[in-house]
C-alpha positions as CSV (number, residue, x, y, z in Angstrom):
1,M,2.6,-26.3,-3.0
2,E,3.0,-22.8,-4.4
3,L,0.1,-20.4,-4.4
4,S,-1.1,-18.8,-7.7
5,D,-1.2,-15.0,-8.0
6,S,-4.9,-14.9,-7.5
7,E,-4.7,-17.1,-4.4
8,K,-2.0,-14.8,-3.0
9,Y,-4.2,-11.8,-3.7
10,F,-7.2,-13.3,-1.9
11,L,-5.1,-14.4,1.1
12,L,-3.7,-10.9,1.4
13,K,-7.1,-9.3,1.0
14,E,-8.4,-11.6,3.8
15,Q,-5.5,-10.7,6.1
16,L,-6.0,-7.0,5.5
17,Q,-9.8,-6.9,6.2
18,S,-9.3,-5.8,9.8
19,Y,-7.1,-2.9,8.7
20,L,-9.5,-1.4,6.0
21,G,-11.3,0.9,8.4
22,V,-8.0,2.4,9.6
23,L,-6.8,2.7,5.9
24,N,-10.0,4.5,5.0
25,K,-9.7,7.0,7.9
26,A,-6.1,7.6,7.0
27,L,-7.0,8.2,3.4
28,E,-9.7,10.7,4.3
29,K,-7.2,12.7,6.3
30,I,-4.6,12.5,3.5
31,N,-7.2,13.7,1.0
32,D,-8.4,16.5,3.3
33,A,-4.8,17.7,3.7
34,G,-4.2,17.5,0.0
35,A,-0.9,15.7,0.7
36,T,-0.8,13.8,-2.6
37,T,-2.9,12.7,-5.6
38,Y,-1.3,9.3,-5.4
39,P,-1.3,7.9,-1.8
40,I,0.4,4.5,-1.4
41,F,0.1,2.3,1.7
42,V,3.2,0.2,2.3
43,I,2.4,-3.1,3.8
44,H,5.3,-5.0,5.4
45,Q,6.5,-7.2,8.2
46,D,10.1,-6.0,8.7
47,A,11.5,-2.6,9.6
48,I,11.8,-0.2,6.7
49,S,12.4,3.5,6.2
50,L,9.7,4.3,3.8
51,G,6.7,6.4,4.5
52,L,5.1,7.3,7.8
53,P,3.9,4.6,10.2
54,I,0.2,4.2,10.6
55,I,0.0,0.7,12.2
56,Q,2.8,-1.1,13.9
57,R,2.3,-4.8,14.4
58,S,4.5,-4.8,17.6
59,V,1.9,-2.4,19.1
60,N,-1.4,-3.8,17.8
61,G,-0.4,-7.5,17.7
62,G,-1.4,-7.8,14.0
63,R,0.5,-9.5,11.2
64,W,1.4,-6.4,9.2
65,N,3.0,-3.0,9.6
66,I,1.4,-0.3,7.5
67,H,3.1,3.0,6.5
68,F,1.7,5.8,4.4
69,S,3.7,6.9,1.4
70,T,3.3,8.8,-1.9
71,L,4.2,8.4,-5.5
72,E,6.5,11.4,-4.9
73,E,8.5,9.6,-2.2
74,F,8.7,6.5,-4.4
75,V,10.2,8.6,-7.2
76,A,12.5,10.4,-4.8
77,K,13.8,7.1,-3.4
78,R,14.1,5.7,-6.9
79,L,11.6,2.9,-6.3
80,I,9.7,4.1,-9.3
81,R,11.9,5.5,-12.1
82,T,10.9,8.9,-13.6
83,E,10.3,7.3,-17.0
84,R,7.7,5.0,-15.5
85,I,5.7,7.7,-13.6
86,E,3.1,8.0,-16.4
87,E,2.7,4.3,-16.5
88,F,2.1,4.1,-12.8
89,Q,-0.4,7.0,-12.9
90,A,-2.3,5.2,-15.6
91,L,-2.4,2.0,-13.6
92,Y,-3.5,4.0,-10.5
93,A,-6.3,5.7,-12.5
94,K,-7.6,2.2,-13.6
95,H,-8.1,1.4,-9.9
96,E,-10.2,4.3,-8.8
97,G,-12.1,3.2,-5.7
98,E,-9.3,1.0,-4.5
99,F,-6.4,1.3,-2.1
100,C,-3.0,1.2,-3.6
101,L,-0.8,-1.1,-1.6
102,F,2.9,-1.7,-2.0
103,V,3.3,-5.1,-0.3
104,L,6.7,-6.3,0.9
105,S,6.8,-9.9,2.0
106,E,8.7,-13.1,1.7
107,L,7.1,-13.4,-1.7
108,G,8.8,-10.2,-2.9
109,A,7.5,-6.7,-3.5
110,S,4.5,-5.7,-5.6
111,F,1.7,-3.2,-6.0
112,V,-1.7,-4.5,-5.2
113,F,-5.0,-2.8,-5.4
114,I,-7.9,-3.7,-3.1
115,P,-11.4,-2.2,-2.8
116,K,-12.0,0.6,-0.3
117,V,-14.7,0.2,2.3
């Protein structure tokens, strides 16, 4: 039985609950440093070369690895095309008060927004 998009969202949100405190602290440091206006947390289970590691599942025994990235890195690595930057920024603005996650899993890759703590 295949899960609907809303079921996938709630399952992911549930799985990430234990990480939200760490994401919040990381976001505070990122904001204090003025590193970017568009922080993106990359959530994945395999090794990737995108962003800076925050949580490694091999170390903490969790299900997910989490890296910190930015819109700027996504554009530089051509994960977001330059002609779609404004579209992404508008989407990001609609989700003020939420974490922007780029989730890579067996289900594919997608942007997901979940409420901050």
